[in-house]
LUMFITOR-678782 format. One record per residue (C-alpha): residue number from 0; residue in three letters; x, y, z. Coordinates in nm, 2 decimals. Layout:
// residues N
<rec><zamar>NUM</zamar><roza>ALA</roza><x>X</x><y>Y</y><z>Z</z></rec>
...
***
This chain:
// residues 76
<rec><zamar>0</zamar><roza>MET</roza><x>-1.61</x><y>-1.54</y><z>3.39</z></rec>
<rec><zamar>1</zamar><roza>ASP</roza><x>-1.87</x><y>-1.36</y><z>3.59</z></rec>
<rec><zamar>2</zamar><roza>ARG</roza><x>-1.99</x><y>-1.60</y><z>3.86</z></rec>
<rec><zamar>3</zamar><roza>ASP</roza><x>-2.24</x><y>-1.36</y><z>4.01</z></rec>
<rec><zamar>4</zamar><roza>ALA</roza><x>-2.44</x><y>-1.31</y><z>3.69</z></rec>
<rec><zamar>5</zamar><roza>LYS</roza><x>-2.81</x><y>-1.26</y><z>3.75</z></rec>
<rec><zamar>6</zamar><roza>PRO</roza><x>-3.06</x><y>-1.46</y><z>3.55</z></rec>
<rec><zamar>7</zamar><roza>SER</roza><x>-3.22</x><y>-1.27</y><z>3.26</z></rec>
<rec><zamar>8</zamar><roza>ALA</roza><x>-3.57</x><y>-1.36</y><z>3.38</z></rec>
<rec><zamar>9</zamar><roza>GLN</roza><x>-3.70</x><y>-1.43</y><z>3.73</z></rec>
<rec><zamar>10</zamar><roza>SER</roza><x>-3.96</x><y>-1.69</y><z>3.80</z></rec>
<rec><zamar>11</zamar><roza>GLU</roza><x>-4.21</x><y>-1.62</y><z>4.07</z></rec>
<rec><zamar>12</zamar><roza>ALA</roza><x>-4.45</x><y>-1.87</y><z>4.21</z></rec>
<rec><zamar>13</zamar><roza>TYR</roza><x>-4.82</x><y>-1.79</y><z>4.16</z></rec>
<rec><zamar>14</zamar><roza>GLY</roza><x>-4.96</x><y>-1.60</y><z>4.46</z></rec>
<rec><zamar>15</zamar><roza>THR</roza><x>-4.62</x><y>-1.48</y><z>4.59</z></rec>
<rec><zamar>16</zamar><roza>PHE</roza><x>-4.55</x><y>-1.12</y><z>4.68</z></rec>
<rec><zamar>17</zamar><roza>PRO</roza><x>-4.17</x><y>-1.08</y><z>4.68</z></rec>
<rec><zamar>18</zamar><roza>ALA</roza><x>-4.18</x><y>-0.70</y><z>4.67</z></rec>
<rec><zamar>19</zamar><roza>ALA</roza><x>-4.44</x><y>-0.68</y><z>4.95</z></rec>
<rec><zamar>20</zamar><roza>THR</roza><x>-4.24</x><y>-0.93</y><z>5.15</z></rec>
<rec><zamar>21</zamar><roza>ASP</roza><x>-3.92</x><y>-0.73</y><z>5.11</z></rec>
<rec><zamar>22</zamar><roza>ALA</roza><x>-4.10</x><y>-0.41</y><z>5.20</z></rec>
<rec><zamar>23</zamar><roza>HIS</roza><x>-4.25</x><y>-0.57</y><z>5.51</z></rec>
<rec><zamar>24</zamar><roza>ALA</roza><x>-3.91</x><y>-0.71</y><z>5.63</z></rec>
<rec><zamar>25</zamar><roza>ALA</roza><x>-3.75</x><y>-0.37</y><z>5.57</z></rec>
<rec><zamar>26</zamar><roza>ASN</roza><x>-4.02</x><y>-0.20</y><z>5.77</z></rec>
<rec><zamar>27</zamar><roza>PHE</roza><x>-3.98</x><y>-0.45</y><z>6.05</z></rec>
<rec><zamar>28</zamar><roza>LEU</roza><x>-3.60</x><y>-0.40</y><z>6.07</z></rec>
<rec><zamar>29</zamar><roza>ASP</roza><x>-3.64</x><y>-0.02</y><z>6.04</z></rec>
<rec><zamar>30</zamar><roza>CYS</roza><x>-3.88</x><y>-0.03</y><z>6.34</z></rec>
<rec><zamar>31</zamar><roza>ILE</roza><x>-3.63</x><y>-0.23</y><z>6.54</z></rec>
<rec><zamar>32</zamar><roza>ARG</roza><x>-3.36</x><y>0.02</y><z>6.47</z></rec>
<rec><zamar>33</zamar><roza>THR</roza><x>-3.56</x><y>0.34</y><z>6.52</z></rec>
<rec><zamar>34</zamar><roza>ARG</roza><x>-3.83</x><y>0.22</y><z>6.76</z></rec>
<rec><zamar>35</zamar><roza>LYS</roza><x>-4.10</x><y>0.37</y><z>6.53</z></rec>
<rec><zamar>36</zamar><roza>ALA</roza><x>-4.44</x><y>0.21</y><z>6.51</z></rec>
<rec><zamar>37</zamar><roza>PRO</roza><x>-4.47</x><y>-0.05</y><z>6.22</z></rec>
<rec><zamar>38</zamar><roza>ASN</roza><x>-4.69</x><y>0.00</y><z>5.92</z></rec>
<rec><zamar>39</zamar><roza>ALA</roza><x>-4.91</x><y>-0.28</y><z>6.04</z></rec>
<rec><zamar>40</zamar><roza>PRO</roza><x>-4.93</x><y>-0.36</y><z>6.42</z></rec>
<rec><zamar>41</zamar><roza>ALA</roza><x>-4.91</x><y>-0.72</y><z>6.54</z></rec>
<rec><zamar>42</zamar><roza>GLU</roza><x>-5.28</x><y>-0.71</y><z>6.63</z></rec>
<rec><zamar>43</zamar><roza>ALA</roza><x>-5.37</x><y>-0.65</y><z>6.26</z></rec>
<rec><zamar>44</zamar><roza>GLY</roza><x>-5.18</x><y>-0.97</y><z>6.17</z></rec>
<rec><zamar>45</zamar><roza>HIS</roza><x>-5.34</x><y>-1.16</y><z>6.46</z></rec>
<rec><zamar>46</zamar><roza>TRP</roza><x>-5.70</x><y>-1.07</y><z>6.35</z></rec>
<rec><zamar>47</zamar><roza>THR</roza><x>-5.62</x><y>-1.14</y><z>5.99</z></rec>
<rec><zamar>48</zamar><roza>ASN</roza><x>-5.50</x><y>-1.49</y><z>6.09</z></rec>
<rec><zamar>49</zamar><roza>VAL</roza><x>-5.82</x><y>-1.54</y><z>6.29</z></rec>
<rec><zamar>50</zamar><roza>ALA</roza><x>-6.03</x><y>-1.46</y><z>5.98</z></rec>
<rec><zamar>51</zamar><roza>LEU</roza><x>-5.82</x><y>-1.68</y><z>5.76</z></rec>
<rec><zamar>52</zamar><roza>CYS</roza><x>-5.84</x><y>-1.97</y><z>6.01</z></rec>
<rec><zamar>53</zamar><roza>MET</roza><x>-6.22</x><y>-1.93</y><z>6.02</z></rec>
<rec><zamar>54</zamar><roza>ALA</roza><x>-6.24</x><y>-1.93</y><z>5.64</z></rec>
<rec><zamar>55</zamar><roza>MET</roza><x>-6.03</x><y>-2.24</y><z>5.62</z></rec>
<rec><zamar>56</zamar><roza>GLU</roza><x>-6.24</x><y>-2.42</y><z>5.88</z></rec>
<rec><zamar>57</zamar><roza>SER</roza><x>-6.56</x><y>-2.32</y><z>5.70</z></rec>
<rec><zamar>58</zamar><roza>LEU</roza><x>-6.42</x><y>-2.45</y><z>5.37</z></rec>
<rec><zamar>59</zamar><roza>LYS</roza><x>-6.30</x><y>-2.77</y><z>5.53</z></rec>
<rec><zamar>60</zamar><roza>THR</roza><x>-6.63</x><y>-2.85</y><z>5.71</z></rec>
<rec><zamar>61</zamar><roza>GLY</roza><x>-6.87</x><y>-2.69</y><z>5.46</z></rec>
<rec><zamar>62</zamar><roza>ARG</roza><x>-7.04</x><y>-2.51</y><z>5.75</z></rec>
<rec><zamar>63</zamar><roza>ARG</roza><x>-7.06</x><y>-2.15</y><z>5.87</z></rec>
<rec><zamar>64</zamar><roza>VAL</roza><x>-6.81</x><y>-2.06</y><z>6.15</z></rec>
<rec><zamar>65</zamar><roza>ARG</roza><x>-6.87</x><y>-1.78</y><z>6.39</z></rec>
<rec><zamar>66</zamar><roza>PHE</roza><x>-6.64</x><y>-1.61</y><z>6.63</z></rec>
<rec><zamar>67</zamar><roza>ASP</roza><x>-6.74</x><y>-1.58</y><z>7.00</z></rec>
<rec><zamar>68</zamar><roza>PRO</roza><x>-6.58</x><y>-1.27</y><z>7.14</z></rec>
<rec><zamar>69</zamar><roza>GLU</roza><x>-6.64</x><y>-1.37</y><z>7.50</z></rec>
<rec><zamar>70</zamar><roza>LYS</roza><x>-6.45</x><y>-1.70</y><z>7.46</z></rec>
<rec><zamar>71</zamar><roza>ARG</roza><x>-6.22</x><y>-1.55</y><z>7.19</z></rec>
<rec><zamar>72</zamar><roza>ALA</roza><x>-6.27</x><y>-1.87</y><z>7.00</z></rec>
<rec><zamar>73</zamar><roza>MET</roza><x>-6.45</x><y>-2.01</y><z>6.69</z></rec>
<rec><zamar>74</zamar><roza>GLU</roza><x>-6.78</x><y>-2.19</y><z>6.72</z></rec>
<rec><zamar>75</zamar><roza>SER</roza><x>-6.92</x><y>-2.40</y><z>6.44</z></rec>
***
């Protein structure tokens, strides 16, 4: 009996990106090993999160949210 049999079909949750996640993790580990620059620097992830947090705050409050570069903070 083969206990390591793979399922004939894989179920993925809506909105997930398993191939992209695997590629991202592989790139990260490769950069650790080789000291090469990653495909996406940490700053890109940071600013993406800032934009997402602003969008979520805007949806939650129903108001426009702006970013103040001087304070490096959101203002409603």
